[in-house]
N, C-alpha and C positions, 0 to 999 in steps of 0.2 A: 477805658476800659478796651477800644478796640484797637488801641497800641499795644495794650498789655496783649492781648489776642494775637497781634502780627507777630512782636518777638518773641510768645510761645511756639506760633507755627515756624517762624526761622528757628529756631532753635532745635523744633522736631525736627524739620527737613533736614538740619546740617547731621542732625546725629543719625538718621536714616541714612543720609547719604556716607558718615563716616564707616557705619556700620556694613553697609554695602562693599565700601573699597578694601575693609578689613577682611571679607570673607571671600574675594575675587581667588578664585585659584593662582596659583604660581603656573608658569607655564612657560617654558623654557630648555637647556640642554645643559646636563652635567656632565662632565669629559671624566673621564677617570683613567691612572695609567698603574700598572700591574708593576710588582718589583717582588722578589724573593730573598728572604735573607736564609740564613743557615749553610753546613755541608755540602754542597752541590756543585756538581758540573759547572763549569762555567759560562761553556757552549749553550747549557740546557738553561742557565741563570737570564744569559743575553737574549735568549727566546723569549724568555717569559718576562722579562722586561719591555720589549720590545710591544707587548700590546698596550692599546687605548681603546677603550670602550666607550662610546657616549649615550648617555641614556635621556631620550626623549620623555621629560617628566610634564604633567597636568595634574592638579590636586592630589586626590589619591592612588594615580596609577600613573607607572611607567611604561616605556618600549624601549627594545635593547636589540640589537641587530647582531647579527654578527654570523661569520663564514666558517665551518668546519669541515670545509668539502664541498658542503652543501649552504645554499645562505638558509640560516636559521631564525627567524622572528622571535621574541619574547614579550608577551602584552600581558601584564599582571593589573589588574581591577580591584582596588581595594575598598570600592564601594560595595560592590556585590561577591567579593573575595573570590574571584576567578584568575585563574591563570593560563593563557593558550599561546602553546609552543608552534608555530607554523613551518613546516618543512617545505622549501621549493626546492622540487627534483627533480633535475632535465629527463625529459621524457614521460614524465608521471604527471607532472603539476604541482598545485600546493594540497598539502594536507597537513589540520591540525588534531593537538592532543590537548585537552583541557582539562583541568584540574579543577572542581567546585569547592565551594565552602563546605560540604559536606564532606570531602573528599581530604581537608585540610584539618575537619573537626576529629575526622576519624584519626589522623595520621600524630595529630598533635595530643590524642589521648593518653597514646602512649609514651609519653616523654613530657617532659615541666623543665621551663627553661626560666631560668632567674637572671635579673638584671642587678649588678651593684653600681651605681653610681657613685661614681668617686668624688665628682666635685673641681678632678684634675682639670684644667683646661689647655685647650692647643687653637691657635689660628689657622684655620684651613681657608683658603678662598673669602680671605676678607672676616668670615665669620668665627666666631667664637666657640668650639665644638668643646663635648664635656666628656673625658674618657667614663667608657661604661663595661663592664667586665661580663661578661656573658654565658652562663656555664649553664648546658644544658645535658637531662640527665635521664639515661633512657630507665623505663621504670620497670621493665624486667629484668632487667641485668645490673643496674646501679651503676653500670657506666657512666663517665663525666667527660664531657668536651669542652673544652673552652675557646672562647675567643675575646679580640676587644676593639670595641667599634667607639668611635669617636661621634657622638651627634650634636648634628646644629637643630636650630628653630630658624627654619626659614619660612616666612609668613605665606601662606599659601598651601604649603605642603603640607599633609595632615599625617596624623602617625599611622590609619591605616594603610598607608605605603607600605608600612614592612611586614604587613601579615602573612606571608608566604616565609619570608626568611627569619624577622625576628616579632614575631607576635605578640603585642604589648607592650614595643620599645615605645620612647617618647625622644621625640626626635627624628632628623632624616640622618642616615649614616653617610659623612662625609670622608670615613676612613673605618678599611677593616682590616683585621690582624688574624689570620686564618692559620692555625696549625693543620699541619698537614703532612702526608708523607711522600717523597719523590723521589723514586729507585730506592726503595730502602730505607733513604736520608729522612730524619722531623726536620721540616722545614715551615716556615713563617711566610704566607704569602699575604702582601701587602695591597689592597686595591686603596689607591689615593687619588680624592678629587683635585682637577686641575684647574677647573672653570667651572664656573657657576653661571650659565649666560642666559638672560631672561630672553624670550623671542615670542611675539606678537603671531608669528609665524605658525607655532602649535596648536592646532584645530582638535576638538572633541575627535574628530573623525578619523584621526591618528592614531586612535585606541580601541579601534574596529576591529573582527576579525574582515580579512580580505572578502569579497563578495565571490572571489572565484578559487577558496579553499573548501576542501571538503573534510568532513571527518574520518577519521584515520580510520576507523572500521570501515570505511569504505574504499579502502585503497586491497589494489590487487595484491591477490597473496604472495606474488614473488615479488612486492616491494614491503610487505611486513617481514617476508621471512628475511631479506636484505638487510631492514632495521633489527633484527633479531627479535620480533615480537610471535614469532611460530602462528600467526595467523590469529593470534587474539589481541584484543585491545589494551595496553597498558593503562 
């Protein structure tokens, strides 16, 4: 009897251990390169194609740094559905604009997003990705916009990470193909992952607002005017 109990205890410990391992969030860096297809000036196409973007990812959260004349950090938290954009402006300091779960609910109420999981496969960074056709419909105008994404099932990355751009999408997009207009020409902007690199250096603190950042509502009037906000928070 004691031997049987010991066996059951060992099995239970193994199950708990495996479960804890399976639930551990992915932490790492996913690198994307941008390219463009369509009738576009070669110089502009070359400039777009030179863009490389790194996403720090942990579980349902990501962080992306960019420089658009000023340093811009985007932090998205899929657990509480918040997206923060932090602007680091020389001479002014750091200010952030934040969208909450309520903001996203209001925005998504005016549109409908449909996902067609085609079953077509494409290997990206060692992952078998499924092609998904995304159709967004404006409920007020009935206008439709389509995009194509290739999603991978990456252990430790939850579907809620997609809450801002693709709410309800299953899997993590390692490639997106979005139709848009550049200089009056219809083109397709492609964002394709080139590396998925797990890293133990990524910590939960990377996805917190900087302690020295202030809400944009507290920014000086001249800074708001410079940002095109006319003294009001967007």
